[in-house]
C-alpha positions as CSV (number, residue, x, y, z in Angstrom):
1,X,-13.6,23.3,-23.8
2,X,-16.4,21.3,-22.3
3,X,-15.6,18.8,-19.6
4,X,-15.1,15.8,-21.9
5,X,-12.8,17.9,-24.1
6,X,-10.8,18.9,-20.9
7,X,-10.5,15.2,-19.9
8,X,-9.2,14.3,-23.4
9,X,-6.8,17.1,-23.4
10,X,-5.3,16.0,-20.0
11,X,-5.2,12.4,-21.3
12,X,-3.4,13.5,-24.5
13,X,-0.8,15.4,-22.5
14,X,-0.2,12.3,-20.3
15,X,0.6,10.1,-23.3
16,X,3.7,12.2,-23.7
17,X,5.1,10.7,-20.6
18,X,5.0,7.2,-22.2
19,X,8.0,6.0,-24.2
20,X,8.9,2.7,-25.9
21,X,10.0,-0.1,-23.6
22,X,7.7,1.1,-20.7
23,X,5.4,-1.1,-18.6
24,X,2.3,1.0,-18.1
25,X,-0.6,0.8,-15.7
26,X,-3.9,1.7,-17.3
27,X,-6.5,3.4,-15.0
28,X,-10.2,3.1,-14.9
29,X,-13.0,5.7,-15.4
30,X,-14.1,8.3,-17.8
31,X,-10.8,10.2,-18.1
32,X,-8.7,7.1,-18.1
33,X,-10.8,5.8,-21.1
34,X,-9.6,8.8,-23.1
35,X,-6.0,7.9,-22.2
36,X,-6.4,4.3,-23.3
37,X,-7.9,5.4,-26.6
38,X,-5.1,7.9,-27.3
39,X,-2.4,5.5,-26.1
40,X,-3.7,2.9,-28.6
41,X,-3.2,5.4,-31.4
42,X,0.5,5.7,-30.4
43,X,0.8,1.9,-30.1
44,X,-0.6,1.5,-33.7
45,X,2.0,4.1,-34.8
46,X,4.8,2.0,-33.4
47,X,5.0,2.7,-29.6
48,X,6.4,-0.5,-28.0
49,X,4.8,-1.0,-24.5
50,X,3.1,-3.6,-22.4
51,X,0.2,-2.6,-20.1
52,X,-1.6,-3.7,-17.0
53,X,-5.3,-2.8,-16.7
54,X,-6.8,-1.9,-13.4
55,X,-10.3,-3.3,-14.1
56,X,-12.1,-5.7,-16.3
57,X,-13.7,-2.8,-18.2
58,X,-10.3,-1.3,-19.0
59,X,-9.0,-4.7,-19.9
60,X,-11.8,-5.1,-22.4
61,X,-11.2,-1.7,-23.9
62,X,-7.4,-2.3,-24.2
63,X,-8.0,-5.7,-25.8
64,X,-10.4,-4.2,-28.3
65,X,-7.8,-1.6,-29.2
66,X,-5.0,-4.2,-29.4
67,X,-2.8,-2.7,-26.7
68,X,-0.4,-5.5,-25.6
69,X,-1.3,-6.6,-22.1
70,X,0.5,-8.3,-19.2
71,X,-0.2,-9.0,-15.6
72,X,1.4,-8.1,-12.3
73,X,2.2,-11.7,-11.9
74,X,4.4,-11.7,-15.0
75,X,5.5,-8.0,-14.6
76,X,5.5,-7.1,-10.9
77,X,7.1,-3.7,-11.4
78,X,5.7,-1.0,-13.7
79,X,7.3,2.2,-14.9
80,X,4.2,4.4,-15.0
81,X,0.5,4.3,-14.1
82,X,-1.9,6.9,-15.6
83,X,-5.3,7.2,-13.9
84,X,-8.0,9.6,-13.2
85,X,-9.3,10.8,-9.8
86,X,-12.5,11.9,-8.2
87,X,-10.7,14.6,-6.2
88,X,-7.2,16.0,-6.2
89,X,-5.7,18.1,-3.4
90,X,-2.7,20.4,-3.8
91,X,-0.4,17.9,-2.2
92,X,-1.6,15.4,-4.8
93,X,-3.5,13.3,-2.2
94,X,-6.5,11.8,-4.0
95,X,-9.9,10.3,-3.6
96,X,-10.5,7.5,-6.1
97,X,-13.0,4.7,-6.5
98,X,-16.1,6.4,-8.0
99,X,-15.9,3.7,-10.7
100,X,-15.5,0.9,-8.1
101,X,-12.0,-0.2,-9.1
102,X,-10.0,1.3,-6.2
103,X,-8.4,-1.9,-5.0
104,X,-6.9,-2.8,-8.3
105,X,-6.1,0.8,-9.0
106,X,-4.1,1.1,-5.7
107,X,-2.3,-2.2,-6.3
108,X,-1.2,-1.1,-9.8
109,X,-0.2,2.4,-8.6
110,X,1.8,0.9,-5.8
111,X,3.6,-1.4,-8.2
112,X,4.6,1.6,-10.4
113,X,7.7,3.8,-10.2
114,X,5.5,6.8,-11.0
115,X,1.8,7.6,-11.0
116,X,0.4,10.5,-13.0
117,X,-3.2,11.5,-12.4
118,X,-5.3,13.2,-15.1
119,X,-8.4,15.2,-14.6
120,X,-10.5,18.2,-15.6
121,X,-10.3,21.2,-13.3
122,X,-13.5,20.4,-11.4
123,X,-11.6,17.6,-9.6
124,X,-9.0,20.0,-8.2
125,X,-10.0,20.9,-4.6
126,X,-8.6,22.8,-1.6
127,X,-9.4,19.9,0.8
128,X,-10.5,16.3,0.1
129,X,-14.0,15.1,1.2
130,X,-16.7,16.7,-0.9
131,X,-16.8,13.6,-3.0
132,X,-17.9,10.7,-0.8
133,X,-15.0,8.4,0.1
134,X,-15.4,4.9,-1.4
135,X,-14.5,2.1,0.9
136,X,-14.3,-1.5,-0.4
137,X,-15.6,-4.1,2.2
138,X,-16.3,-7.8,2.5
139,X,-20.1,-8.5,2.9
140,X,-19.5,-10.6,6.1
141,X,-19.9,-8.5,9.2
142,X,-20.9,-5.3,7.4
143,X,-22.5,-3.6,10.3
144,X,-19.5,-4.2,12.5
145,X,-17.2,-2.9,9.8
146,X,-19.4,0.2,9.4
147,X,-19.2,1.0,13.1
148,X,-15.4,0.9,13.0
149,X,-15.3,3.1,9.8
150,X,-17.5,5.6,11.7
151,X,-15.3,5.5,14.7
152,X,-12.2,6.1,12.6
153,X,-13.9,9.1,10.9
154,X,-14.9,10.6,14.3
155,X,-11.4,10.2,15.6
156,X,-10.1,12.2,12.6
157,X,-12.8,14.9,13.0
158,X,-14.7,14.1,9.8
159,X,-17.7,12.0,10.7
160,X,-20.4,11.5,8.1
161,X,-23.0,9.0,7.0
162,X,-22.1,5.8,5.1
163,X,-24.2,4.3,2.3
164,X,-23.9,0.9,0.7
165,X,-23.5,1.6,-3.0
166,X,-26.3,0.1,-5.1
167,X,-25.7,-1.8,-8.3
168,X,-27.7,-1.5,-11.5
169,X,-29.8,-4.5,-10.5
170,X,-31.0,-2.9,-7.3
171,X,-28.7,-5.1,-5.1
172,X,-25.3,-4.1,-3.8
173,X,-22.7,-2.9,-6.2
174,X,-20.1,-5.8,-6.6
175,X,-16.5,-5.0,-7.5
176,X,-14.3,-7.0,-9.8
177,X,-12.9,-8.7,-6.7
178,X,-16.4,-9.7,-5.5
179,X,-16.6,-7.1,-2.7
180,X,-19.1,-4.3,-1.8
181,X,-18.5,-0.6,-1.8
182,X,-19.6,1.8,1.0
183,X,-19.6,5.5,0.2
184,X,-18.8,7.7,3.2
185,X,-19.9,11.3,3.0
186,X,-17.3,13.1,5.1
187,X,-17.5,16.6,3.6
188,X,-14.0,17.6,4.7
189,X,-11.0,15.4,5.4
190,X,-8.4,17.6,7.1
191,X,-5.8,14.9,7.5
192,X,-6.1,12.2,4.8
193,X,-3.0,10.4,6.0
194,X,-4.3,9.9,9.5
195,X,-7.7,8.7,8.3
196,X,-6.0,6.4,5.8
197,X,-3.9,4.8,8.6
198,X,-7.0,4.2,10.8
199,X,-9.0,2.7,7.9
200,X,-6.0,0.4,7.1
201,X,-6.3,-1.2,10.5
202,X,-10.0,-2.3,10.2
203,X,-10.7,-6.0,9.6
204,X,-13.3,-6.5,6.9
205,X,-12.2,-3.3,5.1
206,X,-10.4,-4.4,1.9
207,X,-9.3,-1.0,0.7
208,X,-10.2,2.6,0.8
209,X,-10.1,5.4,-1.8
210,X,-7.6,7.6,-0.2
211,X,-4.4,7.6,-2.3
212,X,-1.8,9.4,-0.2
213,X,1.8,9.7,-1.4
214,X,1.2,7.8,-4.6
215,X,0.7,10.4,-7.3
216,X,3.9,12.2,-8.4
217,X,2.2,14.5,-10.9
218,X,-1.2,15.7,-12.0
219,X,-2.2,16.9,-15.4
220,X,-5.2,19.3,-15.0
221,X,-7.1,20.6,-17.9
222,X,-9.4,23.6,-17.7
223,X,-10.9,26.5,-19.6
224,X,-7.6,28.3,-19.5
225,X,-5.6,25.3,-20.8
226,X,-3.4,22.6,-19.3
227,X,-1.1,22.6,-16.3
228,X,1.2,20.0,-14.8
229,X,1.5,20.0,-11.0
230,X,4.3,17.9,-9.5
231,X,4.4,16.7,-5.9
232,X,7.0,18.5,-3.8
């Protein structure tokens, strides 16, 4: 299977975790798009669910496919969220946010009883950090925020350069929430929990792409087939 076929295979397996009556969080990104497409096929065949999208792009896709949608204001607790990831470690800690939707993705995942992450085998890593860590920040005081992000990384033994993510128009990338994204190249994050805790305390930092203790299972597709990994 090529990479897109692997992503679709993982997404197809994840649809089996969805049953009628569920409230489902819909992730964002290339793998999550496959899940939304395949979930819509089940909805059209009679699956009775409501869903909360994690981005405007996913919302538009779900509306086009006529998946019934709700909001966290109306439905504050979800049964299941299915989303992709940029990196997955063996303890199911994740790096997410390559698509820029990390804030809404984390809010939806935290409101869910279960989160299942789906990916092709290239996303499975021994240690997080090869993929630059996305950090969502407010524009005000950016340089001061960057200094504190750098200090947090140094304290955790994983210092690396930070780069403001550019948008398609040449200016800064703007999230659905109106914030900016900084990508921090850390190479190796030995203790994601400690780094997450330090980043959580920085004023001006809205959210970061370390998802620790949120995913309960991962569906990984590779050349040898599918495997489901559950968090101990």
